[in-house]
C-alpha positions in Angstrom: -0.1 -0.1 -0.1 1.2 3.5 -0.8 1.9 5.9 2.1 -0.4 8.8 1.9 1.0 10.5 5.0 4.8 10.3 5.7 6.2 12.0 8.9 9.9 12.1 9.0 11.3 13.2 12.2 8.5 15.9 12.5 8.9 18.3 15.3 7.7 21.5 16.5 8.9 24.0 19.0 7.5 27.0 20.6 10.4 29.1 22.2 12.0 26.8 24.7 8.8 24.3 24.6 8.8 21.2 22.3 5.2 20.5 21.2 6.2 17.7 19.0 9.6 15.8 19.2 10.8 13.9 16.3 7.7 11.8 15.1 8.1 9.2 12.6 4.7 7.9 11.1 3.3 6.4 7.9 -0.3 6.1 7.1 -1.0 3.8 3.9 -4.2 4.2 1.9 -7.2 2.1 3.3 -6.1 2.7 6.9 -8.0 4.7 9.7 -5.5 5.8 12.3 -6.5 6.5 15.9 -4.2 9.3 17.2 -4.3 9.2 21.2 -2.6 11.0 23.9 -3.4 13.1 26.9 -4.2 16.9 26.7 -1.3 18.8 25.7 0.6 15.7 23.9 1.1 17.4 20.7 -1.8 15.7 18.7 -3.4 19.0 17.6 0.0 20.6 16.6 1.0 17.3 14.6 -2.5 17.5 12.8 -1.9 21.0 12.0 1.6 20.4 10.4 0.2 17.6 8.3 -2.6 19.9 7.0 -0.3 22.9 6.4 -1.5 25.0 9.1 2.0 25.1 11.2 5.5 25.0 9.8 7.8 22.3 11.2 10.6 23.5 13.2 12.5 20.5 11.8 11.7 17.4 10.0 8.9 16.6 7.3 5.6 15.9 6.5 4.6 14.5 3.1 1.0 14.2 2.0 0.3 12.1 -1.1 3.9 12.5 -2.1 4.1 16.3 -2.0 6.1 17.9 0.9 3.9 20.0 3.2 6.2 22.9 3.2 7.3 23.1 -0.4 3.8 22.2 -2.0 1.2 23.5 0.3 -1.5 24.2 -2.4 -0.9 20.7 -4.0 -1.3 19.3 -0.2 -4.4 21.0 0.4 -6.1 20.0 -2.8 -5.9 16.2 -1.7 -6.5 16.8 2.0 -9.8 17.3 4.0 -9.3 18.9 7.5 -11.6 19.3 10.3 -9.8 21.2 13.0 -10.6 21.2 16.8 -13.7 23.0 17.6 -14.6 23.0 13.9 -14.6 26.6 13.4 -16.7 28.4 10.8 -18.5 31.5 10.1 -21.2 31.8 12.5 -23.6 34.1 10.5 -23.7 31.7 7.5 -26.0 28.7 7.2 -24.4 25.3 6.4 -25.8 25.7 3.2 -24.0 29.1 2.1 -21.0 28.0 4.1 -20.6 24.8 2.1 -21.2 26.7 -1.1 -18.6 29.0 -0.1 -16.2 26.0 0.6 -16.9 24.5 -2.6 -16.3 27.5 -4.7 -12.9 27.8 -3.0 -12.1 24.3 -3.8 -12.9 25.2 -7.6 -16.3 23.8 -8.0 -19.1 25.7 -10.0 -22.7 25.2 -11.5 -24.0 21.7 -11.6 -20.9 19.9 -9.9 -21.0 22.5 -7.2 -24.7 21.6 -6.3 -24.0 17.8 -6.9 -21.3 17.7 -4.5 -23.1 19.8 -1.5 -26.2 17.7 -1.9 -24.3 14.5 -1.6 -22.2 15.6 1.2 -25.3 17.1 3.1 -27.1 13.8 2.8 -23.9 11.8 4.0 -23.6 14.0 7.2 -27.2 14.6 7.7 -27.5 18.2 7.6 -30.5 18.8 5.7 -32.8 19.5 8.6 -30.5 22.8 9.6 -29.3 23.3 6.1 -30.8 27.1 6.1 -30.3 27.7 9.9 -27.5 30.0 11.2 -24.5 27.7 12.3 -24.3 30.0 15.4 -27.6 28.7 16.6 -26.8 25.1 16.0 -26.0 22.3 18.6 -22.3 21.2 19.2 -23.0 18.3 17.3 -24.5 19.9 14.3 -21.4 22.4 14.2 -19.1 19.2 14.2 -20.9 17.9 11.4 -20.7 21.1 9.3 -17.0 20.8 9.9 -16.8 17.4 8.8 -18.9 18.2 5.7 -16.5 21.0 4.5 -13.5 18.6 4.9 -15.4 15.7 2.8 -16.7 17.9 0.2 -14.0 17.7 -2.6 -13.7 13.9 -1.8 -9.9 14.4 -0.8 -7.5 11.0 -0.7 -6.6 12.2 3.1 -8.8 13.1 6.1 -7.4 14.8 9.1 -10.3 14.9 11.8 -9.6 16.2 15.2 -12.4 14.9 17.6 -14.8 14.2 14.8 -17.8 12.6 17.1 -17.4 15.3 19.9 -20.7 16.6 20.9 -22.7 14.1 18.9 -25.3 11.8 20.6 -25.0 7.9 20.5 -27.0 7.7 17.2 -25.0 10.4 15.7 -21.7 8.9 16.7 -22.8 5.6 15.4 -23.8 7.2 11.7 -20.3 9.1 11.7 -18.3 6.0 12.7 -19.9 4.0 9.7 -19.2 6.9 7.5 -15.6 6.9 8.3 -15.4 3.1 7.7 -16.7 3.5 4.5 -14.8 6.6 3.3 -11.7 4.5 4.5 -11.8 2.0 1.6 -9.9 4.6 -0.7 -8.4 7.1 1.7 -6.0 7.5 4.5 -7.8 9.1 7.8 -6.6 10.2 10.8 -8.9 10.7 13.8 -7.8 12.2 16.8 -10.2 10.9 19.7 -10.3 10.7 23.5 -13.1 8.1 22.9 -11.0 4.8 23.3 -14.2 3.1 22.5 -14.0 4.8 19.0 -10.6 3.5 18.3 -12.0 0.0 18.7 -15.0 0.5 16.7 -13.4 2.2 13.6 -9.4 2.3 13.6 -7.5 -0.2 12.2 -4.5 1.1 13.7 -3.5 3.4 16.6 -0.8 5.5 17.8 -0.2 7.0 21.4 1.8 10.0 22.1 2.7 11.9 25.1 5.0 14.8 25.7 5.6 15.2 22.0 6.8 11.6 21.4 5.4 8.9 19.9 5.2 5.9 22.3 3.1 3.1 21.1 2.0 1.9 17.3 -0.1 -0.9 16.5 -3.4 -2.3 16.1 -6.2 -1.7 18.9 -6.0 -5.7 19.7 -2.3 -5.6 19.6 -2.1 -2.6 22.0 -4.7 -4.3 24.4 -2.8 -7.6 24.4 -0.1 -5.3 26.1 -2.5 -5.0 29.1 -1.1 -6.8 32.2 -4.5 -8.0 32.7 -5.0 -9.4 29.2 -6.0 -13.1 29.7 -5.9 -12.9 33.4 -8.3 -15.1 35.4 -10.8 -13.5 37.7 -12.7 -15.4 40.3 -15.5 -14.1 42.6 -15.5 -16.0 46.0 -18.4 -17.0 48.1 -18.9 -15.8 51.7 -15.7 -15.5 53.5 -13.3 -17.9 51.8 -11.0 -15.4 50.2 -8.0 -16.2 52.1 -8.5 -20.2 51.4 -8.9 -19.4 47.5 -6.2 -16.8 47.6 -3.6 -19.4 49.2 -4.5 -22.1 46.8 -4.4 -20.1 43.8 -1.4 -18.3 44.5 0.7 -21.6 43.5 -0.6 -20.9 39.8 0.6 -17.3 39.4 0.4 -13.8 40.6 -2.6 -13.1 42.5 -4.2 -10.0 43.5 -7.5 -8.5 44.9 -9.6 -6.7 42.2 -9.9 -3.3 43.1 -13.1 -2.0 44.9 -14.2 -5.9 44.9 -13.1 -7.5 48.3 -14.7 -10.9 47.2 -12.8 -10.9 43.6 -9.4 -12.3 43.0 -7.5 -11.9 39.7 -5.0 -14.6 38.8 -2.1 -13.5 36.4 0.1 -16.1 34.4 -2.3 -18.9 34.3 -5.2 -19.9 32.0 -8.7 -20.5 32.8 -8.8 -24.2 32.2 -6.2 -24.9 34.6 -7.7 -22.7 37.2 -11.2 -24.2 36.7 -9.9 -27.7 37.3 -8.0 -26.7 40.5 -11.2 -25.1 41.8 -13.1 -28.4 41.2 -10.5 -30.6 42.7 -10.0 -28.3 46.0 -13.9 -27.7 46.0 -13.2 -24.1 46.6 -16.1 -21.8 47.1 -16.4 -19.9 43.7 -19.3 -18.1 42.6 -18.1 -17.0 39.0 -14.9 -17.4 36.8 -14.1 -15.3 33.8 -11.4 -14.2 31.5 -10.3 -10.6 31.4 -9.1 -9.3 28.0 -7.5 -6.0 28.9 -8.6 -2.4 27.7 -7.1 0.5 25.6 -7.9 2.7 28.8 -5.5 0.5 30.7 -2.8 0.6 28.3 -3.4 4.4 27.5 -3.0 5.4 31.3 0.2 2.7 31.7 2.1 4.7 28.8 1.1 8.0 29.4 0.5 8.6 33.2 3.1 10.2 35.4 4.7 7.2 37.7 2.8 6.6 40.5 -0.4 7.7 39.0 -1.1 5.0 36.0 -2.0 2.2 38.6 -3.8 4.4 41.1 
């Protein structure tokens, strides 16, 4: 697959502060990349450099084969960008704003109308098409921002918090739209909603303090959770000490936080644990296998020492 986005030692400093510090990243056609990190990690700054809104301090960003710094117009023709907050003109309507954007993109006449009509249908803006943007809900404003990024059917989409402010039904619709568009595009999504990454992203990266710290499929990242494949047992009555003593011979045992009657066993498999429970006639109510979470991995990678496991 061709790399539609290529970052090589991309860095951005503001005075003495390093917002982005030497990021290397390649995003091919057909991939939806989840861009994760805590507030202030450098996500939005990186996305602004990819879109050509900020000049890198050092390093290089290439979009569809064009250097962002050397060929900004070529890049903007091939890229759709929805920035944080989806800024627009509040006194315009979605209709007039998209008409304005389409004209800037070089569309006129029947082709302009076709693109506006198709985009409005895709993002479901028809009911507010003639309403002033400043009067719209946060969710509708986000959809207007998504519409302007899509209207020229670009090869690359860079979307900063695309479902922020949307209700569950709207989120489901936008996620489906992203999946559909990803077939022939490269898409980067910055989000704080980790379930969204699992739902729509084929790959995820985690950055903190401007550095890229993890890169892999959501499933591969989840496998890095220490609790992935851990066995959890719920104990009847006051038998917790007996169960803990017996199971401690099979692996590391810990009491599940907030659950005084639950024990987590790390380093064994559920089949062996179930067999021991039967043989020893341990007072167990329930047994199940944990699969880890992106939330745990995110905190493990990005939280300061002493806070990640708090």
